[in-house]
C-alpha positions, -999 to 999 in steps of 0.1 A, spaced: 293 239 133 328 245 146 331 272 172 358 298 178 362 319 209 359 356 201 345 365 235 351 402 242 366 409 208 352 439 189 346 432 152 339 456 124 322 442 93 320 465 63 291 458 40 278 440 70 241 446 63 238 421 36 255 392 16 288 377 28 292 406 53 260 398 71 267 361 72 301 368 87 285 391 113 261 364 123 289 339 127 312 363 146 283 372 170 277 334 176 313 332 185 310 359 212 322 390 193 308 425 198 297 438 164 300 471 145 284 471 110 295 497 85 274 499 55 262 525 29 226 514 31 209 528 62 176 509 57 194 476 54 214 485 85 182 489 105 170 455 92 204 439 102 202 454 137 167 440 142 181 405 134 213 408 154 201 428 184 201 463 197 237 460 211 250 459 175 266 493 165 255 503 131 272 531 113 261 544 79 293 552 60 305 557 24 338 539 23 350 561 -6 350 590 19 383 587 38 373 612 65 340 594 71 358 560 74 383 574 100 353 589 120 336 555 119 367 538 133 369 565 160 332 561 169 336 523 171 366 525 194 349 551 216 317 530 218 334 496 226 368 507 239 386 486 213 386 475 177 402 440 173 389 425 141 381 439 106 363 420 79 362 442 49 333 430 27 319 462 12 322 464 -26 305 467 -60 307 445 -91 304 472 -117 290 469 -152 300 444 -178 317 457 -210 349 452 -230 378 473 -217 379 495 -248 342 503 -243 343 506 -206 327 538 -193 353 560 -177 330 571 -148 321 534 -141 358 525 -140 365 553 -115 335 542 -94 346 505 -92 382 514 -84 372 540 -58 349 516 -40 367 483 -43 404 494 -41 405 529 -26 378 520 -1 398 490 10 428 512 15 408 538 35 392 511 58 425 493 65 443 526 71 417 537 96 417 506 118 455 497 118 467 525 142 446 513 171 455 477 164 492 486 165 487 505 197 470 475 214 494 450 199 466 428 184 445 426 154 430 404 127 421 417 93 404 399 64 399 417 31 374 401 7 389 401 -28 377 378 -56 389 350 -78 386 377 -105 416 394 -89 437 363 -95 425 351 -129 407 381 -144 371 379 -158 364 391 -194 342 422 -196 350 430 -160 383 447 -162 376 473 -135 365 447 -109 393 423 -118 419 451 -115 405 464 -82 404 430 -66 440 422 -78 449 454 -60 432 443 -28 453 410 -30 485 430 -34 476 454 -6 467 427 18 500 409 12 519 442 17 501 451 49 505 416 63 543 419 59 543 453 75 524 441 106 538 406 109 558 413 140 530 430 159 505 401 163 483 416 136 473 391 109 462 405 75 449 380 50 424 380 21 399 356 6 391 351 -30 356 339 -35 341 327 -67 306 340 -74 284 339 -43 247 339 -42 242 375 -31 225 407 -42 256 418 -61 245 395 -89 218 420 -97 245 442 -112 256 416 -137 242 403 -170 227 368 -168 251 355 -195 281 368 -174 267 350 -143 264 318 -163 300 322 -176 313 324 -140 292 295 -129 306 274 -157 341 280 -144 334 265 -110 341 227 -108 317 224 -79 290 233 -103 272 258 -80 275 292 -65 293 299 -32 270 299 -1 276 329 21 277 306 52 307 288 36 325 321 34 317 330 69 331 296 81 366 303 67 366 340 76 357 333 112 388 311 117 410 337 100 400 364 125 403 341 155 433 340 178 439 305 165 452 320 133 484 331 150 510 325 123 495 329 88 495 365 74 498 381 40 481 351 25 453 344 1 426 318 9 405 305 -20 368 301 -18 365 292 -55 349 258 -56 380 244 -74 382 273 -100 415 287 -88 445 277 -109 471 292 -86 
């Protein structure tokens, strides 16, 4: 396993109690980072802390609440004295349905979590990074945001928005030693699959030339480099984790 020096860096991982977020947290910790996990599930946060160690700061936060997100950022900075890295992994898949049959409340929920939540989280951490003149942000989007998945219009639209937002923010902060990038995973073997119909999972799997789901450790490998000081030039970019699916 390649190693990156994140000694002394303070890293926030949203959705950090499970899935890609937890795998990233483990990898960042192994690289020397101090961890703050933000997650909606208090029980899973307790489990994550038991695995990562008592020094891990765990904050139960709903990312659709902009005030709560700002307070979580303030609490993290007060606890560690800094906030250098953000890996924004929190999100939901939403239900599968044709666009003309898509439930309005479900649409609002997916957009609120996956797009608005990303905005709130990025907005909360950027001021401190600007003040300190350093930062690394990785927003986890999806290959669905580039190519669109049928019967997943809300998720596809939200993740396309995350890509556009990351590109915009990366350009805004390019002169301040703050890198903002996003990754676009294909389907990963995580709990989010429980939200999806089996036939939809099979459809997505059939689109991956590698012929298998993404392993969360593979995502953590790429993301750890993206949030390291070695990533000193690339910003406002999209990095594919699609197993060959991406067509652009």
